TORKOL-4160 file (C-alpha; in steps of 0.2 Angstrom, whole numbers, padded with zeros to 4 digits, m for minus):
66
<pt num="1" X="0060" Y="m0117" Z="0025"/>
<pt num="2" X="0067" Y="m0098" Z="0028"/>
<pt num="3" X="0057" Y="m0087" Z="0037"/>
<pt num="4" X="0052" Y="m0069" Z="0030"/>
<pt num="5" X="0052" Y="m0052" Z="0037"/>
<pt num="6" X="0034" Y="m0058" Z="0044"/>
<pt num="7" X="0040" Y="m0067" Z="0059"/>
<pt num="8" X="0037" Y="m0085" Z="0058"/>
<pt num="9" X="0029" Y="m0086" Z="0043"/>
<pt num="10" X="0038" Y="m0097" Z="0029"/>
<pt num="11" X="0037" Y="m0100" Z="0011"/>
<pt num="12" X="0025" Y="m0115" Z="0015"/>
<pt num="13" X="0014" Y="m0104" Z="0026"/>
<pt num="14" X="0013" Y="m0090" Z="0013"/>
<pt num="15" X="0009" Y="m0102" Z="m0002"/>
<pt num="16" X="m0005" Y="m0110" Z="0008"/>
<pt num="17" X="m0011" Y="m0092" Z="0013"/>
<pt num="18" X="m0012" Y="m0087" Z="m0007"/>
<pt num="19" X="m0022" Y="m0104" Z="m0012"/>
<pt num="20" X="m0035" Y="m0100" Z="0000"/>
<pt num="21" X="m0037" Y="m0083" Z="m0005"/>
<pt num="22" X="m0038" Y="m0089" Z="m0022"/>
<pt num="23" X="m0050" Y="m0103" Z="m0017"/>
<pt num="24" X="m0061" Y="m0091" Z="m0008"/>
<pt num="25" X="m0062" Y="m0077" Z="m0021"/>
<pt num="26" X="m0057" Y="m0085" Z="m0036"/>
<pt num="27" X="m0045" Y="m0082" Z="m0051"/>
<pt num="28" X="m0057" Y="m0069" Z="m0058"/>
<pt num="29" X="m0061" Y="m0058" Z="m0045"/>
<pt num="30" X="m0042" Y="m0059" Z="m0038"/>
<pt num="31" X="m0035" Y="m0046" Z="m0050"/>
<pt num="32" X="m0049" Y="m0033" Z="m0046"/>
<pt num="33" X="m0044" Y="m0035" Z="m0028"/>
<pt num="34" X="m0026" Y="m0032" Z="m0030"/>
<pt num="35" X="m0030" Y="m0018" Z="m0043"/>
<pt num="36" X="m0042" Y="m0010" Z="m0027"/>
<pt num="37" X="m0026" Y="m0013" Z="m0014"/>
<pt num="38" X="m0012" Y="m0005" Z="m0026"/>
<pt num="39" X="m0025" Y="0010" Z="m0029"/>
<pt num="40" X="m0026" Y="0009" Z="m0010"/>
<pt num="41" X="m0006" Y="0010" Z="m0006"/>
<pt num="42" X="m0004" Y="0022" Z="m0018"/>
<pt num="43" X="m0017" Y="0035" Z="m0011"/>
<pt num="44" X="m0008" Y="0030" Z="0007"/>
<pt num="45" X="0009" Y="0035" Z="m0002"/>
<pt num="46" X="0002" Y="0052" Z="m0007"/>
<pt num="47" X="m0005" Y="0057" Z="0007"/>
<pt num="48" X="0010" Y="0054" Z="0017"/>
<pt num="49" X="0019" Y="0064" Z="0008"/>
<pt num="50" X="0007" Y="0078" Z="0006"/>
<pt num="51" X="0009" Y="0087" Z="0022"/>
<pt num="52" X="0029" Y="0088" Z="0018"/>
<pt num="53" X="0023" Y="0096" Z="0003"/>
<pt num="54" X="0011" Y="0108" Z="0009"/>
<pt num="55" X="0022" Y="0116" Z="0023"/>
<pt num="56" X="0038" Y="0119" Z="0010"/>
<pt num="57" X="0025" Y="0128" Z="m0001"/>
<pt num="58" X="0019" Y="0138" Z="0014"/>
<pt num="59" X="0038" Y="0143" Z="0018"/>
<pt num="60" X="0041" Y="0148" Z="0001"/>
<pt num="61" X="0025" Y="0160" Z="m0002"/>
<pt num="62" X="0027" Y="0178" Z="0004"/>
<pt num="63" X="0015" Y="0187" Z="0014"/>
<pt num="64" X="0007" Y="0201" Z="0002"/>
<pt num="65" X="0013" Y="0219" Z="0005"/>
<pt num="66" X="m0001" Y="0232" Z="0011"/>
């Protein structure tokens, strides 16, 4: 079996983990869990990109002349 980027975890172990998760949560609950995890990852990516966007916006703004 080939090892993946997760260290010593191979294909057989990943299949076993997926089957255990399926047994624990059931087929009906699994799509909800994956959808929630996807939203969490998306929010994390947005938050990681947010500070760089704020810095560039602040640099572009010119102070008002009085």
